[in-house]
Structures are given as C-alpha cells and as structure tokens.
N, C-alpha and C positions, 0 to 999 in steps of 0.2 A: 492757424485751422489744421485737423490730422490728413496724413494722406489720403487718397483715392480708396486705397485698400480698407479704410476704417469706414468708410462709407457705403459698405455693400452687404447684398445677404451673405451668410455663410449657412449653409444648408448643408445637413447630414440624417441618419434614420435614427432615432428613439424609438421605446417602447412603447411610447404615446403617440407618435406620427411623428410630420414632419419637425425637424429641429431648427431652431435659426437663433442668429443672433442680428441684431440691426443696433449697428452704433452710428454716431455720424461727428460731423462739425456742430460746433458749439459756439453759443453767444457767449460773449464777456462784457454783457455791459452793465452788470452790477459786480464791484470788487467785495461785495459783504455778503454774497449768497453763491451757492454752489451753480454752474451753469445747467441750460436746460439741453438736456440730450436731443438732437434731432435727426432723422435720417438725411443724408444728401441725396441719395436717389442718381441715379444715370440711366442714360440713354433716351431713347422717345419716349418713354411714360415720364420722365421727368419734365416734358414740357407740358404746358397749360395747354388743358383741354377740354372736356364740358364740367359745366358748373355743378358743382356736387355740395349739397348740402348734408352736412355731418351731426345729429344730434348726440349728445355727450351727456352720461349720467353716472355719477360715482358718490361714494358715501362722503362725509365729514372730512376735510383736510384737518384732520387733529392730531396727527401726529405726522414728523418728517416725511416717512415712505408714501403717506397716501398723499399730501400736499403734492408731493412731487411728481404723483403720477396725474395729478389734474393739471400740473403745472407744465407740465412734458408734453401731454396734449394739446393745450393751446398753443405751445410753442411751435409744436408740430403743423398744425393748422392754419398758423400766420406764414408759413415757409411758402406755402400755397396760395397762388391766385386765384385759383379756381375753386376754392373751398371755402364755403361759409361754415363758420362753428357755433353750433347754439349746444350751450352747457346748461344743464340745469342748477341750481343751488345744491350744490353737497348736502348730504343729509345721510344719521344712520337709523332714521325711523322708515324704517320698511313701508308701512303702508304710505306715506310720503313719497318715498323714491319711485312705488309702482305707478302712484297718480303722476308723476313729472314724468317718467316714461311713457304713458299714455298719451301726456299733451304730445309727447313730440311725435307720439305717432299719429296722432290727430293733426299734427302740423303737416304731416305728410314729407318728413325727411328722406332724404334720399338712404342714407344707409345710420344707422344705429351703434354706437360704442358703448357698451353697458358694463361698469365694474360694479356687481351688484353687493351692498351689505351681504344678503344672506342670499346664495346663490339658488336653493331648492325654493325660496318665498318668493323669487322674482322669475324664476321658470315660465310660468303662466303667462306673462305680460312679455317675456321674451317670444313665446308663441305666438301671441296674438301680433308682433309687430312680424313675424316671419309670415304669418296667414295672409296677413295685410298687402304682403310684396316687399316689405322694408328688409333687406339683409341685415343681420344681427353681429356684429362681433362682440363674443363673450369674454371682458378681460379678466382673468384670472380667477377669479372666483367662481366655479363653474357651474353652470346651468343641470338639474338634475336628466335633462334628456337631449341629444343632439337636434333633435327638432325646433329648441328655442333658439337654436342660433348656425349661422353658417361658418362662422369660422371662430374657433377658442385660440386664444393665446395668453399664455403665463408662464411662469417661473416652474421649474420641476425642483420640487421639496426634497425629493427620495436623493437625486443627486446634490443636493445641497450639502446635505446630512455625509454622504458619502465622500464627497471633494474635502470638506471639513475634517472626516478621519484619517483619510489618507495622507491630507499633508501633514497633519498631527505625528501621524505614526510617521514617517517619513523624516519628522524633525526629531523625533525621539529615539530611530533607528542611528541616523547619523550621529548621535550623542552618547552612543551605546547603552541608553537608559532601559535597563530591566526591569520589568514588575513595574510600569510605571504608574501613578495615580493620575488619572484623566478626568476632569470635571466637566458638568454638563450644564450650563445655565439655558435652558428650554423655553418659548413662550404660553401659550394657554392650553393645557394640555388636552382638553374635551375637543380642540379643534385638529381634523384629519392633517391641515399642513405639519402641528406640531410632531403629531405621530409618524409620520411619514419622515421627516426630517429626524429625529430619532433613531429611528430605524435605518436609516442611511448612514448615521454615525456609528451606531452600532455594529453594523454589519461591516463597515470599513474597517474598523478595530477590528473584529473579529478576523477578518482574513488576516490582518499581520501578527495576531497572535495577543493583542491587549483587549482589555473590556472598561466599559465605563463604567468609573469608578461614583463619586459623589453627584448627586443629580437634583437640580430643582428646578420648579418651574415658576415662570415669572407671568406677565401679563404683557408684554409688549409694551410698557411704559418705564420709564427712567426710575419711578419710583417703586416699581415694582422691583425692578432689576436691581436696584441699590440694598432692596432689605433681601432680596431672596440670595444676592451672592454673599452679603454679611452673614448670612446662616450657614452658606456651604462653606466658607473660608473659614469660620468658627468649627465645623465639624472636621474640617480636614486641614489640621497643620501643617501636611506637607502636598503640593501640588507640583504635577510636571508639565499637565496642560490642563488647557481650559479652554471650550467653546460655547460662545454666547450665540445663539439663533438670530439675534436681532440688535442691529447696530441702535436702534431708537431707544430701546432700554440698554444698549450697551453703555451709555451714557453715566447709567446708575449705577451700573456695573463696574464701570472704571471708579466711580466715587469710594465705592466699596471698597475695591482695591487698593486705592491709594489711601486710606484712612483705615485699613489695615497693616499697610505698612509693606504689603507682601510684591515680591518679584523674582520670587525662585521657578517661575512657569512660565510659560508662551500662552499667548490666548489668541485665538481665530476669531472675528466676527461674524457678522451672517447681513445680508442685503447688499452691502457697499455703499454707507454716507461717507460722505466729503469728510467728516471728522474725523473717523477712523482711518481712512487713506492717510490724511495729516499726520496722524500717528503712524502709521507704517512706513511713511516717507520719512518721517525723524527717527526711527528706529531707536528711540532712545529710553522706552519702556517694555511692558510685558507683551504688548500688541504687534504682531506679526505679521498678520493677513486677515483679510474677511475674505469672505465666499459671496459673489454676486445673487442678488434677488433682485435685479434691477427694474427700477420705474421705470425706464427707458423703452420698458414694454408697452408703455402706453402711447409714446410717439408711433413706435411700430405700428400699434393700432389704426391710428390715425392714417397713417401713410397707406395702409392696409386697404382701409374704409376707401379712401380717396380712388384709389384701382378698382374696387370692386361699384364703386357707383361710375365708374366709366367702364366697366364690363372690360379691362385690362387684367392680365395677368403679371407674374413677376419675369421681367427679362433675362435672369439668368437662368430658370429654369424652363426644360422642353415643354412643360403640360402649361396649355391654354388658361387654366385657372388658376385663381386664388387655393393656395391647401385649405383643408376643412380644420387644421390643428398646428398649431406653432408654439414649440416649448423653448424658451429661450436657454441659454446654456450658464450653469453655474460656476463661473471661472473665480479661481483661485488669486486674489491679488494681493503682491507680495512687494517688498520693498525694489525687486527687480524689475517689476514691470506694471508698477502704481502709477508711471506717468501716463501711459497707454489708456487707462481707466478712471484718468479724472474728470473726463466729459461725462460719464454716468453717476457720478459721488450725488449724491443728495444731501442737504442739509439736515440733520438730526436735530 
C-alpha cells in the first residue's frame, strides 16, 4: 500500500474554489484490471459513526473512464462499515436518470451523489433533493445552479490543457526545437469541457512562444480517435508533439500512429488510463506523459458524502463544514513519477 501521505487530502486555492486531490490505498484483487482508487482516511472521522445511506446515479459505463467512476464509487462505499450504498443502473437516457434519482429521493436516502449525463437536464431533480433536505454531491458535470447541490467535485479541464501544454513546451525547449509543429486530438468540440481543455493548451503554448498546429476533434471513442488521428497525420508530414485529450480515444490514436509508422514526436495523453501509464513506464514509444482527469474523484465524492451524512468536516481543515466546491488537480504523469499514480489508473 502507498504511504499515509498518499492517503490524505491536499488542499489549495483555485479560481473555481477549493482544490483537492484525494488518493489512497488500493486493492489488488484482480490481476487483469486496474485497481480501485479509494481514500484511506485518517483520524477520528475514519472511525465508524452514524449509519449513512448514499444514493448514487451515473451514466452508463460505456467507456473506461465512466466505468471507473462507478467502480470507484462502489469500492469506496465498501470501505465503510457505516455506509449503505444504493446505486441505480447507469443510463444515458436523461429522463430515465431523472426518474431513478426521484426514486432515490422517495427512498429517503441520506445523501445523493449524482454524475448527470446532462447537467442542465438534471438540475431540477437536484433541486428537488435539496428541497427535500437531502444534500446532493454533484459529480463532474455541473448543474446549472448551486441551488441544486451542496457540493460540486470534479476535474479542472482548463488546467488539464495548461499542464499538457507546459509539459510539451518544456520538452521541446529542452531539445532546442524551434518553430515546432504541435498537433492536438481533441474530444467533442461542442462540449464546454473540450473547449476549456483546448483553450488551456493554446494559452500555455502561447506563453512559451508556440502555437497549436494541426488540430482534429474526435468523439471520446477509440474508433473516432483512430480515424481523426489518421487524418491529422496525413495532413502533417512532420510533427514535434501531439496532445490527445482522452486516453479512451487514445487507444485509437495509438493505432493510427502505429499504422502510419510515425515515431518522430512526443505524445501526451489525457485522463490517466492504466494503458497509457504502462506505455509511459515502458518508455519505448511516443507516449511520454498523460495529464490526469482522474475517476478517483468518484471515490472522493463517496467519502465526502459519508462525512456530510454524519455532519462532519474534514480533519485537516480549520472549517467545521465540507467545502462547497472541490476541484481535483490535473497532475502530469511521466516515467519519473508514474509509480505514484498507478493506483488511480483506469482500464480503457
């Protein structure tokens, strides 16, 4: 197991609120899959207390990152003898998810953790829960109003782009590369999260005197990643660096790169899959880093839901109450530090 230092909250201040990264000890029960990321906890708050029933609702586990969100939430709940975990079946049907959350409200769960398929569409049912006296933790995809949640916890998309850009800029400057060609394989362009990631990437490169070169948008799937990367590589006979927003679509990105026989550039991934971490550790190809957008945030959400249900705060903070907003940090995973982050890697 990791040291106790890896099992504590790390707090700082960001533009969107209190920042946190929660990491912890892991289970090695399955040799064929990534471990579950769970928070270890320490101090009096880790001791069993009032029984808390936590309702959980999320979209369908139709790709690696989303599957890991649900898996981590359950694994975290299983760590606590004083938590009863009631999860609905994952769905990408907005109306069905609304109905499922309404059922949890009617069941009078103590706390709700909701990762909405569509934040705007699920806002009203979040307000229903809050009005019924059930605190809601809004996970990742944000509701339209804070009136619909007690706490929001999610990733920092802009910082994800910034950190990818800063890593690439440092690599190129260390190699004295002038006028580099820097490619980008984005996710779905219509989504605010993709726009924020791309803006952060653009801003970080501009600060270093560089700019984004060929850019394509995929759809967070392996198939779209392969197709769009093939198009990018055909349009760019030379590349010095490439950032791929999402490690799930990165499977297809890597397939396109291997098919084209390209290896003259460095590549950075996004989200932090175990697949990419293994490639980083092997250090035998183009993948040199990935920028975290870790599904361990689901584990943190359950740990915090328990504390909310027991009217407890976070031991290392002076405040008596759980914060209203927590943003996880997009650490850059490289061969130098990859062993520290294997516990939050997920299977693509």
